[in-house]
MARMAR-942218 format. One record per residue (C-alpha): residue number from 0; x, y, z. Coordinates in pm, 1 decimal. Layout:
r seq:NUM; X:X; Y:Y; Z:Z
...
end
This chain:
r seq:0; X:-1109.9; Y:1343.9; Z:379.1
r seq:1; X:-1001.5; Y:1698.0; Z:458.6
r seq:2; X:-1160.5; Y:1847.7; Z:153.5
r seq:3; X:-1078.4; Y:1914.0; Z:-205.6
r seq:4; X:-1039.3; Y:2170.7; Z:-472.6
r seq:5; X:-1162.3; Y:2224.0; Z:-826.0
r seq:6; X:-904.0; Y:2210.2; Z:-1099.5
r seq:7; X:-998.8; Y:2330.9; Z:-1444.9
r seq:8; X:-814.5; Y:2331.6; Z:-1773.8
r seq:9; X:-919.9; Y:2359.2; Z:-2134.3
r seq:10; X:-983.7; Y:1987.6; Z:-2169.0
r seq:11; X:-1124.1; Y:1863.8; Z:-1840.3
r seq:12; X:-1269.7; Y:1964.8; Z:-1508.7
r seq:13; X:-1113.6; Y:1739.8; Z:-1248.6
r seq:14; X:-1187.7; Y:1726.0; Z:-876.8
r seq:15; X:-945.9; Y:1536.2; Z:-655.5
r seq:16; X:-975.4; Y:1532.2; Z:-273.5
r seq:17; X:-682.3; Y:1631.6; Z:-57.0
r seq:18; X:-483.5; Y:1384.7; Z:152.3
r seq:19; X:-687.9; Y:1193.4; Z:412.6
r seq:20; X:-613.6; Y:1236.0; Z:781.0
r seq:21; X:-406.9; Y:1043.5; Z:1034.8
r seq:22; X:-699.6; Y:824.4; Z:1149.7
r seq:23; X:-742.4; Y:656.5; Z:811.8
r seq:24; X:-371.4; Y:576.3; Z:790.0
r seq:25; X:-367.9; Y:409.8; Z:1132.9
r seq:26; X:-693.5; Y:230.1; Z:1053.9
r seq:27; X:-549.5; Y:85.6; Z:731.2
r seq:28; X:-267.5; Y:-77.5; Z:927.5
r seq:29; X:-483.0; Y:-187.3; Z:1223.4
r seq:30; X:-744.4; Y:-383.4; Z:1028.7
r seq:31; X:-468.5; Y:-585.4; Z:859.0
r seq:32; X:-429.1; Y:-782.6; Z:1184.3
r seq:33; X:-628.6; Y:-1101.4; Z:1134.5
r seq:34; X:-643.2; Y:-1187.2; Z:1504.5
r seq:35; X:-760.9; Y:-845.4; Z:1624.2
r seq:36; X:-1075.2; Y:-636.1; Z:1643.6
r seq:37; X:-1034.1; Y:-263.0; Z:1585.2
r seq:38; X:-1243.0; Y:-6.1; Z:1771.8
r seq:39; X:-1263.0; Y:354.5; Z:1656.1
r seq:40; X:-1332.4; Y:561.6; Z:1964.8
r seq:41; X:-1537.7; Y:848.7; Z:1828.4
r seq:42; X:-1870.9; Y:937.4; Z:1666.5
r seq:43; X:-2023.0; Y:700.3; Z:1412.8
r seq:44; X:-1915.1; Y:930.2; Z:1130.1
r seq:45; X:-1547.4; Y:879.3; Z:1214.1
r seq:46; X:-1603.8; Y:504.6; Z:1186.5
r seq:47; X:-1815.8; Y:507.0; Z:871.5
r seq:48; X:-1566.0; Y:673.7; Z:635.7
r seq:49; X:-1256.9; Y:457.7; Z:696.4
r seq:50; X:-1461.8; Y:139.7; Z:734.8
r seq:51; X:-1645.8; Y:200.3; Z:407.1
r seq:52; X:-1319.6; Y:250.7; Z:218.4
r seq:53; X:-1158.9; Y:-58.0; Z:370.5
r seq:54; X:-1454.5; Y:-289.9; Z:308.2
r seq:55; X:-1486.1; Y:-161.6; Z:-48.6
r seq:56; X:-1115.2; Y:-231.0; Z:-98.4
r seq:57; X:-1107.0; Y:-570.5; Z:75.1
r seq:58; X:-1426.7; Y:-709.2; Z:224.0
r seq:59; X:-1232.5; Y:-965.3; Z:430.6
r seq:60; X:-1117.1; Y:-679.8; Z:656.2
r seq:61; X:-1454.7; Y:-640.7; Z:828.8
r seq:62; X:-1333.6; Y:-651.6; Z:1187.5
r seq:63; X:-1384.9; Y:-295.9; Z:1311.0
r seq:64; X:-1642.4; Y:-129.3; Z:1534.2
r seq:65; X:-1716.6; Y:211.1; Z:1685.6
r seq:66; X:-1771.2; Y:329.2; Z:2041.3
r seq:67; X:-2041.5; Y:556.4; Z:1893.4
r seq:68; X:-2004.9; Y:846.4; Z:2131.2
r seq:69; X:-2281.7; Y:1107.5; Z:2107.2
r seq:70; X:-2336.6; Y:1473.3; Z:2191.2
r seq:71; X:-2368.1; Y:1412.3; Z:2564.8
r seq:72; X:-2022.8; Y:1248.7; Z:2562.9
r seq:73; X:-1866.4; Y:1579.9; Z:2467.2
r seq:74; X:-1974.1; Y:1703.3; Z:2812.4
r seq:75; X:-1942.8; Y:1388.5; Z:3025.9
r seq:76; X:-1673.7; Y:1202.9; Z:2832.7
r seq:77; X:-1694.2; Y:894.4; Z:2613.6
r seq:78; X:-1494.9; Y:645.6; Z:2819.0
r seq:79; X:-1804.5; Y:456.1; Z:2938.2
r seq:80; X:-1916.8; Y:404.3; Z:2577.4
r seq:81; X:-1572.2; Y:270.5; Z:2491.6
r seq:82; X:-1564.9; Y:33.2; Z:2791.2
r seq:83; X:-1906.7; Y:-109.3; Z:2702.4
r seq:84; X:-1796.2; Y:-162.1; Z:2343.7
r seq:85; X:-1479.8; Y:-343.2; Z:2449.4
r seq:86; X:-1670.9; Y:-562.1; Z:2697.2
r seq:87; X:-1910.3; Y:-664.8; Z:2420.4
r seq:88; X:-1618.5; Y:-749.0; Z:2189.9
r seq:89; X:-1446.8; Y:-955.0; Z:2461.6
r seq:90; X:-1771.8; Y:-1144.3; Z:2512.9
r seq:91; X:-1839.0; Y:-1238.0; Z:2150.4
r seq:92; X:-1485.4; Y:-1248.7; Z:2006.4
r seq:93; X:-1306.9; Y:-1497.3; Z:2230.3
r seq:94; X:-931.2; Y:-1490.6; Z:2192.3
r seq:95; X:-925.4; Y:-1175.8; Z:1980.0
r seq:96; X:-698.8; Y:-885.4; Z:2065.1
r seq:97; X:-845.6; Y:-534.7; Z:2082.6
r seq:98; X:-701.0; Y:-227.5; Z:1911.6
r seq:99; X:-838.4; Y:117.3; Z:2000.1
r seq:100; X:-790.2; Y:416.0; Z:1769.8
r seq:101; X:-900.7; Y:743.1; Z:1926.1
r seq:102; X:-1053.1; Y:989.2; Z:1679.5
r seq:103; X:-1062.4; Y:1370.1; Z:1689.5
r seq:104; X:-1352.2; Y:1431.1; Z:1931.2
r seq:105; X:-1214.6; Y:1218.7; Z:2221.3
r seq:106; X:-876.6; Y:1387.7; Z:2176.9
r seq:107; X:-1035.0; Y:1733.1; Z:2193.9
r seq:108; X:-1239.3; Y:1659.0; Z:2507.3
r seq:109; X:-941.7; Y:1484.4; Z:2671.1
r seq:110; X:-1060.3; Y:1124.1; Z:2715.3
r seq:111; X:-796.1; Y:931.3; Z:2913.1
r seq:112; X:-730.9; Y:590.3; Z:2754.1
r seq:113; X:-468.3; Y:476.5; Z:3005.2
r seq:114; X:-709.9; Y:254.1; Z:3199.1
r seq:115; X:-875.8; Y:93.3; Z:2897.4
r seq:116; X:-869.4; Y:-287.1; Z:2864.0
r seq:117; X:-715.6; Y:-289.7; Z:2516.2
r seq:118; X:-399.3; Y:-445.6; Z:2378.8
r seq:119; X:-297.6; Y:-127.2; Z:2202.1
r seq:120; X:-433.4; Y:230.9; Z:2207.7
r seq:121; X:-331.4; Y:494.0; Z:1954.1
r seq:122; X:-433.4; Y:860.2; Z:1965.1
r seq:123; X:-523.9; Y:954.1; Z:1605.8
r seq:124; X:-682.4; Y:1288.1; Z:1686.5
r seq:125; X:-428.0; Y:1497.8; Z:1499.8
r seq:126; X:-475.9; Y:1647.4; Z:1153.9
r seq:127; X:-154.7; Y:1500.9; Z:1017.9
r seq:128; X:-158.8; Y:1329.7; Z:674.8
r seq:129; X:-236.6; Y:964.5; Z:615.9
r seq:130; X:123.9; Y:845.4; Z:602.6
r seq:131; X:178.2; Y:987.5; Z:952.2
r seq:132; X:-104.6; Y:769.7; Z:1087.6
r seq:133; X:49.8; Y:460.3; Z:928.7
r seq:134; X:389.0; Y:542.2; Z:1079.2
r seq:135; X:238.7; Y:619.5; Z:1419.1
r seq:136; X:44.8; Y:294.0; Z:1438.7
r seq:137; X:340.1; Y:79.9; Z:1332.3
r seq:138; X:563.7; Y:259.1; Z:1581.0
r seq:139; X:303.9; Y:183.0; Z:1849.3
r seq:140; X:361.4; Y:-190.9; Z:1792.0
r seq:141; X:704.4; Y:-155.8; Z:1948.5
r seq:142; X:569.7; Y:-201.6; Z:2302.1
r seq:143; X:395.9; Y:-526.0; Z:2200.9
r seq:144; X:711.4; Y:-657.3; Z:2034.8
r seq:145; X:904.0; Y:-586.1; Z:2355.1
r seq:146; X:640.1; Y:-747.6; Z:2577.9
r seq:147; X:610.5; Y:-1058.6; Z:2362.8
r seq:148; X:987.7; Y:-1074.0; Z:2337.6
r seq:149; X:1016.4; Y:-1076.0; Z:2717.4
r seq:150; X:747.1; Y:-1344.2; Z:2739.2
r seq:151; X:949.3; Y:-1564.1; Z:2506.6
r seq:152; X:1253.5; Y:-1532.1; Z:2733.3
r seq:153; X:1050.5; Y:-1668.9; Z:3023.4
r seq:154; X:953.7; Y:-1980.6; Z:2824.1
r seq:155; X:1125.3; Y:-2315.3; Z:2828.6
r seq:156; X:1493.0; Y:-2296.7; Z:2732.3
r seq:157; X:1476.9; Y:-2579.9; Z:2480.0
r seq:158; X:1168.2; Y:-2432.3; Z:2317.2
r seq:159; X:1351.6; Y:-2102.1; Z:2286.4
r seq:160; X:1639.2; Y:-2274.8; Z:2110.7
r seq:161; X:1405.2; Y:-2438.8; Z:1861.9
r seq:162; X:1238.4; Y:-2103.5; Z:1795.0
r seq:163; X:1569.2; Y:-1933.3; Z:1723.5
r seq:164; X:1681.6; Y:-2219.4; Z:1498.9
r seq:165; X:1360.3; Y:-2201.9; Z:1303.9
r seq:166; X:1385.7; Y:-1825.1; Z:1249.3
r seq:167; X:1757.3; Y:-1775.5; Z:1197.5
r seq:168; X:1688.9; Y:-1682.7; Z:833.8
r seq:169; X:1390.2; Y:-1456.0; Z:895.8
r seq:170; X:1281.3; Y:-1133.1; Z:726.2
r seq:171; X:1014.9; Y:-894.9; Z:858.8
r seq:172; X:808.1; Y:-725.3; Z:587.5
r seq:173; X:684.5; Y:-402.6; Z:749.3
r seq:174; X:412.7; Y:-170.6; Z:622.7
r seq:175; X:295.0; Y:-374.7; Z:323.0
r seq:176; X:-41.4; Y:-226.2; Z:220.2
r seq:177; X:-295.3; Y:-509.5; Z:219.4
r seq:178; X:-602.7; Y:-302.2; Z:131.7
r seq:179; X:-499.9; Y:-225.7; Z:-227.9
r seq:180; X:-629.7; Y:-422.5; Z:-526.2
r seq:181; X:-426.6; Y:-743.4; Z:-581.4
r seq:182; X:-232.2; Y:-681.2; Z:-257.5
r seq:183; X:-295.2; Y:-1025.4; Z:-107.7
r seq:184; X:-188.4; Y:-1189.3; Z:-433.9
r seq:185; X:123.6; Y:-969.8; Z:-452.6
r seq:186; X:212.5; Y:-1055.6; Z:-93.5
r seq:187; X:166.6; Y:-1426.0; Z:-166.8
r seq:188; X:411.7; Y:-1390.3; Z:-458.1
r seq:189; X:673.1; Y:-1225.4; Z:-237.1
r seq:190; X:631.3; Y:-1499.0; Z:24.5
r seq:191; X:659.0; Y:-1768.1; Z:-243.3
r seq:192; X:980.8; Y:-1626.3; Z:-387.8
r seq:193; X:1148.7; Y:-1564.7; Z:-52.1
r seq:194; X:1049.2; Y:-1900.3; Z:93.5
r seq:195; X:1168.0; Y:-2074.5; Z:-222.2
r seq:196; X:1507.6; Y:-1918.7; Z:-148.4
r seq:197; X:1501.3; Y:-2056.7; Z:206.1
r seq:198; X:1392.6; Y:-1736.2; Z:382.7
r seq:199; X:1113.5; Y:-1734.2; Z:640.2
r seq:200; X:877.5; Y:-1435.9; Z:621.7
r seq:201; X:698.5; Y:-1247.6; Z:898.2
r seq:202; X:455.6; Y:-975.7; Z:787.2
r seq:203; X:386.0; Y:-673.3; Z:1010.4
r seq:204; X:93.2; Y:-623.0; Z:1039.9
r seq:205; X:-61.2; Y:-967.9; Z:990.9
r seq:206; X:-95.3; Y:-1155.3; Z:1321.2
r seq:207; X:-31.7; Y:-1002.2; Z:1661.2
r seq:208; X:73.4; Y:-1334.7; Z:1808.8
r seq:209; X:374.7; Y:-1339.0; Z:1576.3
r seq:210; X:508.7; Y:-1001.9; Z:1686.7
r seq:211; X:726.3; Y:-1167.2; Z:1951.2
r seq:212; X:922.3; Y:-1351.1; Z:1683.6
r seq:213; X:997.6; Y:-1026.9; Z:1499.5
r seq:214; X:1304.7; Y:-967.0; Z:1715.1
r seq:215; X:1470.3; Y:-1283.2; Z:1574.6
r seq:216; X:1480.3; Y:-1143.8; Z:1220.2
r seq:217; X:1797.6; Y:-1094.8; Z:1017.3
r seq:218; X:1647.6; Y:-797.3; Z:835.6
r seq:219; X:1351.7; Y:-559.3; Z:837.5
r seq:220; X:1218.6; Y:-466.0; Z:493.4
r seq:221; X:1013.7; Y:-145.0; Z:516.2
r seq:222; X:770.3; Y:-77.9; Z:230.0
r seq:223; X:770.0; Y:297.4; Z:276.1
r seq:224; X:590.9; Y:305.5; Z:612.7
r seq:225; X:724.5; Y:176.1; Z:943.0
r seq:226; X:1068.4; Y:338.9; Z:940.7
r seq:227; X:1036.2; Y:451.8; Z:1303.4
r seq:228; X:954.8; Y:97.8; Z:1416.9
r seq:229; X:1247.0; Y:-43.0; Z:1218.1
r seq:230; X:1480.8; Y:219.0; Z:1365.1
r seq:231; X:1379.1; Y:122.2; Z:1720.4
r seq:232; X:1437.2; Y:-246.2; Z:1643.8
r seq:233; X:1777.0; Y:-158.9; Z:1501.4
r seq:234; X:1876.4; Y:25.3; Z:1818.3
r seq:235; X:1737.4; Y:-234.3; Z:2060.6
r seq:236; X:1803.2; Y:-566.0; Z:1883.0
r seq:237; X:2064.1; Y:-471.6; Z:1622.9
r seq:238; X:1837.9; Y:-570.0; Z:1332.9
r seq:239; X:1933.3; Y:-377.8; Z:1016.1
r seq:240; X:1661.2; Y:-246.4; Z:787.0
r seq:241; X:1618.6; Y:-134.5; Z:428.8
r seq:242; X:1347.3; Y:91.7; Z:286.9
r seq:243; X:1213.9; Y:-83.9; Z:-22.5
r seq:244; X:991.8; Y:10.0; Z:-312.6
r seq:245; X:738.6; Y:-236.0; Z:-451.1
r seq:246; X:951.4; Y:-459.8; Z:-677.7
r seq:247; X:756.1; Y:-459.6; Z:-1004.2
r seq:248; X:903.6; Y:-642.9; Z:-1301.8
r seq:249; X:1172.9; Y:-904.0; Z:-1351.9
r seq:250; X:1466.9; Y:-676.4; Z:-1269.6
r seq:251; X:1274.3; Y:-522.3; Z:-981.8
r seq:252; X:1226.9; Y:-853.4; Z:-804.1
r seq:253; X:1588.8; Y:-952.4; Z:-877.3
r seq:254; X:1717.8; Y:-632.7; Z:-714.4
r seq:255; X:1482.7; Y:-688.5; Z:-422.1
r seq:256; X:1602.1; Y:-1044.3; Z:-353.7
r seq:257; X:1967.3; Y:-952.4; Z:-412.6
r seq:258; X:1945.7; Y:-680.4; Z:-147.9
r seq:259; X:1791.0; Y:-921.7; Z:102.1
r seq:260; X:2066.4; Y:-1170.5; Z:11.5
r seq:261; X:2321.5; Y:-932.0; Z:161.5
r seq:262; X:2173.1; Y:-1006.0; Z:505.4
r seq:263; X:2032.9; Y:-1360.7; Z:470.6
r seq:264; X:2141.8; Y:-1697.2; Z:336.9
r seq:265; X:1980.5; Y:-1760.0; Z:0.1
r seq:266; X:1966.3; Y:-2082.4; Z:-199.1
r seq:267; X:2102.7; Y:-1965.8; Z:-536.3
r seq:268; X:1986.2; Y:-2281.9; Z:-710.8
r seq:269; X:1627.2; Y:-2238.3; Z:-590.6
r seq:270; X:1641.2; Y:-1867.1; Z:-675.8
r seq:271; X:1742.1; Y:-1929.4; Z:-1036.8
r seq:272; X:1462.5; Y:-2181.9; Z:-1069.8
r seq:273; X:1210.3; Y:-1917.7; Z:-962.2
r seq:274; X:1350.0; Y:-1657.2; Z:-1201.1
r seq:275; X:1355.4; Y:-1906.7; Z:-1488.4
r seq:276; X:983.8; Y:-1957.8; Z:-1423.3
r seq:277; X:924.4; Y:-1582.7; Z:-1447.8
r seq:278; X:1135.5; Y:-1553.9; Z:-1764.1
r seq:279; X:936.6; Y:-1830.4; Z:-1932.4
r seq:280; X:622.5; Y:-1622.8; Z:-1881.1
r seq:281; X:786.4; Y:-1306.1; Z:-2012.8
r seq:282; X:868.4; Y:-1470.1; Z:-2344.3
r seq:283; X:501.0; Y:-1444.5; Z:-2434.7
r seq:284; X:525.5; Y:-1069.1; Z:-2488.6
r seq:285; X:871.1; Y:-1023.5; Z:-2645.9
r seq:286; X:721.9; Y:-985.2; Z:-2995.5
r seq:287; X:513.0; Y:-689.7; Z:-2874.5
r seq:288; X:792.9; Y:-489.0; Z:-2713.3
r seq:289; X:795.4; Y:-229.7; Z:-2993.5
r seq:290; X:442.0; Y:-123.1; Z:-2897.9
r seq:291; X:567.0; Y:6.2; Z:-2563.9
r seq:292; X:860.9; Y:211.5; Z:-2686.1
r seq:293; X:811.9; Y:583.8; Z:-2610.9
r seq:294; X:451.8; Y:526.0; Z:-2503.9
r seq:295; X:362.1; Y:819.9; Z:-2274.2
r seq:296; X:276.9; Y:703.8; Z:-1922.6
r seq:297; X:164.2; Y:906.2; Z:-1621.1
r seq:298; X:171.0; Y:764.7; Z:-1269.4
r seq:299; X:-9.1; Y:880.1; Z:-954.3
r seq:300; X:3.0; Y:713.2; Z:-614.3
r seq:301; X:203.6; Y:683.3; Z:-295.4
r seq:302; X:580.6; Y:704.7; Z:-325.6
r seq:303; X:684.1; Y:337.1; Z:-271.0
r seq:304; X:451.6; Y:217.1; Z:-547.4
r seq:305; X:523.2; Y:501.0; Z:-789.5
r seq:306; X:897.4; Y:448.8; Z:-751.7
r seq:307; X:884.4; Y:75.4; Z:-821.8
r seq:308; X:639.7; Y:110.0; Z:-1109.3
r seq:309; X:829.9; Y:394.3; Z:-1278.5
r seq:310; X:1154.1; Y:195.5; Z:-1280.7
r seq:311; X:984.4; Y:-108.9; Z:-1428.6
r seq:312; X:811.8; Y:91.2; Z:-1701.0
r seq:313; X:1119.1; Y:291.4; Z:-1799.5
r seq:314; X:1389.1; Y:24.7; Z:-1764.9
r seq:315; X:1211.5; Y:-292.0; Z:-1876.9
r seq:316; X:939.3; Y:-175.6; Z:-2118.1
r seq:317; X:1103.7; Y:135.6; Z:-2259.2
r seq:318; X:804.2; Y:365.0; Z:-2212.8
r seq:319; X:832.2; Y:738.5; Z:-2145.4
r seq:320; X:725.4; Y:815.3; Z:-1789.6
r seq:321; X:620.4; Y:1174.5; Z:-1857.4
r seq:322; X:515.9; Y:1267.3; Z:-1505.0
r seq:323; X:483.8; Y:1107.2; Z:-1162.1
r seq:324; X:249.5; Y:1252.9; Z:-901.6
r seq:325; X:335.2; Y:1161.0; Z:-542.7
r seq:326; X:7.7; Y:1167.0; Z:-347.6
r seq:327; X:136.8; Y:1025.2; Z:-20.9
r seq:328; X:500.3; Y:1062.6; Z:79.2
r seq:329; X:659.1; Y:889.0; Z:376.9
r seq:330; X:963.3; Y:1019.1; Z:563.1
r seq:331; X:1191.9; Y:815.3; Z:334.3
r seq:332; X:1292.0; Y:919.8; Z:-16.4
r seq:333; X:1314.8; Y:709.1; Z:-330.7
r seq:334; X:1467.2; Y:742.1; Z:-674.6
r seq:335; X:1185.6; Y:779.0; Z:-927.5
r seq:336; X:1240.2; Y:727.5; Z:-1301.4
r seq:337; X:1030.2; Y:1014.3; Z:-1436.8
r seq:338; X:1070.3; Y:1314.9; Z:-1661.9
r seq:339; X:892.8; Y:1523.4; Z:-1400.2
r seq:340; X:799.9; Y:1470.5; Z:-1035.3
r seq:341; X:510.1; Y:1667.2; Z:-885.4
r seq:342; X:337.3; Y:1678.7; Z:-547.0
r seq:343; X:47.7; Y:1901.9; Z:-647.0
r seq:344; X:-293.9; Y:1821.4; Z:-797.3
r seq:345; X:-293.7; Y:2124.2; Z:-1025.1
r seq:346; X:50.2; Y:2050.6; Z:-1166.9
r seq:347; X:-48.9; Y:1693.0; Z:-1247.7
r seq:348; X:-377.7; Y:1792.6; Z:-1414.2
r seq:349; X:-197.7; Y:2053.8; Z:-1621.9
r seq:350; X:65.7; Y:1801.7; Z:-1728.8
r seq:351; X:-204.2; Y:1562.6; Z:-1847.6
r seq:352; X:-356.7; Y:1835.9; Z:-2066.0
r seq:353; X:-40.1; Y:1874.6; Z:-2276.3
r seq:354; X:-43.8; Y:1691.6; Z:-2608.5
r seq:355; X:243.9; Y:1443.9; Z:-2624.6
r seq:356; X:456.6; Y:1367.2; Z:-2929.4
r seq:357; X:310.1; Y:1017.1; Z:-2937.1
r seq:358; X:-40.7; Y:1158.5; Z:-2959.5
r seq:359; X:55.6; Y:1407.9; Z:-3230.4
r seq:360; X:201.0; Y:1136.8; Z:-3453.8
r seq:361; X:-104.9; Y:920.8; Z:-3393.8
r seq:362; X:-332.5; Y:1202.1; Z:-3507.9
r seq:363; X:-116.2; Y:1268.6; Z:-3813.7
r seq:364; X:-138.2; Y:905.3; Z:-3919.4
r seq:365; X:-514.3; Y:916.3; Z:-3847.3
r seq:366; X:-497.1; Y:598.3; Z:-3645.9
r seq:367; X:-664.2; Y:740.1; Z:-3338.0
r seq:368; X:-997.6; Y:791.3; Z:-3512.4
r seq:369; X:-1283.1; Y:546.2; Z:-3523.9
r seq:370; X:-1624.0; Y:566.3; Z:-3685.6
r seq:371; X:-1932.8; Y:618.7; Z:-3468.6
r seq:372; X:-1746.4; Y:682.1; Z:-3143.4
r seq:373; X:-1956.4; Y:765.4; Z:-2842.1
r seq:374; X:-1922.3; Y:1121.3; Z:-2702.6
r seq:375; X:-1750.5; Y:979.5; Z:-2394.1
r seq:376; X:-1485.5; Y:808.5; Z:-2604.4
r seq:377; X:-1430.3; Y:1123.2; Z:-2810.4
r seq:378; X:-1380.5; Y:1327.4; Z:-2495.1
r seq:379; X:-1140.9; Y:1068.6; Z:-2357.2
r seq:380; X:-933.8; Y:1072.8; Z:-2675.6
r seq:381; X:-918.9; Y:1451.7; Z:-2670.2
r seq:382; X:-748.1; Y:1436.8; Z:-2331.3
r seq:383; X:-444.3; Y:1268.2; Z:-2485.6
r seq:384; X:-297.2; Y:938.9; Z:-2599.6
r seq:385; X:-135.8; Y:794.8; Z:-2289.9
r seq:386; X:-155.6; Y:524.5; Z:-2023.8
r seq:387; X:-240.1; Y:638.8; Z:-1672.0
r seq:388; X:-154.8; Y:448.3; Z:-1354.0
r seq:389; X:-323.8; Y:577.7; Z:-1042.0
r seq:390; X:-602.1; Y:542.8; Z:-786.7
r seq:391; X:-980.5; Y:560.3; Z:-796.6
r seq:392; X:-951.9; Y:938.2; Z:-807.3
r seq:393; X:-765.9; Y:931.6; Z:-1140.5
r seq:394; X:-1062.2; Y:761.3; Z:-1306.9
r seq:395; X:-1216.2; Y:1109.4; Z:-1316.0
r seq:396; X:-935.1; Y:1204.9; Z:-1551.9
r seq:397; X:-925.7; Y:883.9; Z:-1757.3
r seq:398; X:-1180.4; Y:610.4; Z:-1700.8
r seq:399; X:-937.7; Y:349.4; Z:-1838.2
r seq:400; X:-686.6; Y:418.8; Z:-1560.2
r seq:401; X:-488.9; Y:117.5; Z:-1437.3
r seq:402; X:-570.9; Y:137.4; Z:-1066.4
r seq:403; X:-279.2; Y:5.4; Z:-861.9
r seq:404; X:-260.8; Y:226.8; Z:-550.9
r seq:405; X:-486.9; Y:324.8; Z:-260.7
r seq:406; X:-781.7; Y:379.4; Z:-282.2
r seq:407; X:-863.7; Y:110.7; Z:-537.0
r seq:408; X:-1219.9; Y:-11.3; Z:-479.6
r seq:409; X:-1331.3; Y:66.2; Z:-838.3
r seq:410; X:-1117.4; Y:-221.8; Z:-963.4
r seq:411; X:-1204.0; Y:-587.0; Z:-907.0
r seq:412; X:-908.3; Y:-818.3; Z:-965.5
r seq:413; X:-740.1; Y:-1109.0; Z:-792.3
r seq:414; X:-423.9; Y:-1156.5; Z:-997.4
r seq:415; X:-77.5; Y:-1041.2; Z:-884.7
r seq:416; X:146.9; Y:-780.9; Z:-1046.1
r seq:417; X:462.4; Y:-881.5; Z:-855.2
r seq:418; X:683.4; Y:-1182.3; Z:-922.3
r seq:419; X:525.2; Y:-1428.9; Z:-1162.8
r seq:420; X:235.5; Y:-1185.6; Z:-1205.0
r seq:421; X:440.5; Y:-939.0; Z:-1411.1
r seq:422; X:274.1; Y:-1073.6; Z:-1726.1
r seq:423; X:-64.5; Y:-962.2; Z:-1589.1
r seq:424; X:76.1; Y:-609.2; Z:-1552.5
r seq:425; X:215.9; Y:-609.6; Z:-1905.6
r seq:426; X:-114.0; Y:-738.3; Z:-2044.4
r seq:427; X:-305.5; Y:-451.2; Z:-1883.3
r seq:428; X:-65.6; Y:-196.6; Z:-2037.3
r seq:429; X:-85.3; Y:-369.1; Z:-2375.3
r seq:430; X:-464.5; Y:-343.3; Z:-2382.9
r seq:431; X:-448.6; Y:33.1; Z:-2320.9
r seq:432; X:-171.8; Y:87.0; Z:-2576.0
r seq:433; X:-332.4; Y:-93.7; Z:-2869.3
r seq:434; X:-672.5; Y:72.3; Z:-2824.4
r seq:435; X:-526.9; Y:391.3; Z:-2974.9
r seq:436; X:-439.9; Y:197.7; Z:-3290.6
r seq:437; X:-796.7; Y:88.2; Z:-3365.3
end
């Protein structure tokens, strides 16, 4: 993390760190490859921070190591440390690909990575924001896609025909964040829905061996990050791309599939069967819809998630999205359903300190009081009657925050929010809404 700042108002004293650096963004994408080992070329401290966050978010992503360069390497260079680390990985991880991410110190001292025995090397020594690191890493996959594409051309002709037939209705999902709570379950829902419609799915990043097939896709779907990679594939292979938000809710997933249907063949009969299944689940909450009307909601997170969540909350539940705080913004823009859009910590903290009309009416009716409340609960109620979506950092504002964006290691859950999991999302909002009535 680059640092942080204190933000004070009359109700709370909130400290939120600033945006993390380029290295963490690239690292988040790199460790998503199941068939690779990631090496951070730098001091142990550069490895500890990102690795701790990733393991806390998803402990199945433990496939990263450090070259552990020390003080003497600043004078003599750290290439020998890196070579020894890679040799050890090649020895004990047979068949694994190696990804090298160069941290700040090697970049400053000028370590040359051109002769390194790695499948991909990315210089992450800049002080750009996290989204830049994610974009840079995904763009760096272009060379591998080209190489694996050329290797496919040299294969047997009949095998090539079978491969193209198999993937003629293929979609690449690029930049899906797999280190956020419930991400694997959400991704499984998207795969289930698309495959039920007759669409094959290739996730980037997931497996490096499948990168060669990416060039056979009908469409690239970019979840906020990976626009540069998609643009290169459009120019080289003629593959169109769309920049998508996370499709929360029934209408969200319908819009998502309908957009993909403009580029791929979709089985309408199978699609309606899937949506009927989702609608059957939604009938469980229709009698509670009035509880959500005009409920104040605040959202904080990266732009693709905030955009999708705000539309679901406003259009399908009828809540008032009072303010959305964009903590990480990619190079693409989205339409966000929100009364106010901010990009600043102070502005968001100040917005949360304002008493909403919903809270005022609750106090007037004396329904927000409860006998023998703990001091912590009293303080939390004083901060306002609202539902807050955010990250681990927003728990310092409201401990009952619905954590749905990175970082999210304070929440332990394995149920999806997308697709058939929309009822899980509604249930979490319902629990927060009714607590102010008792």
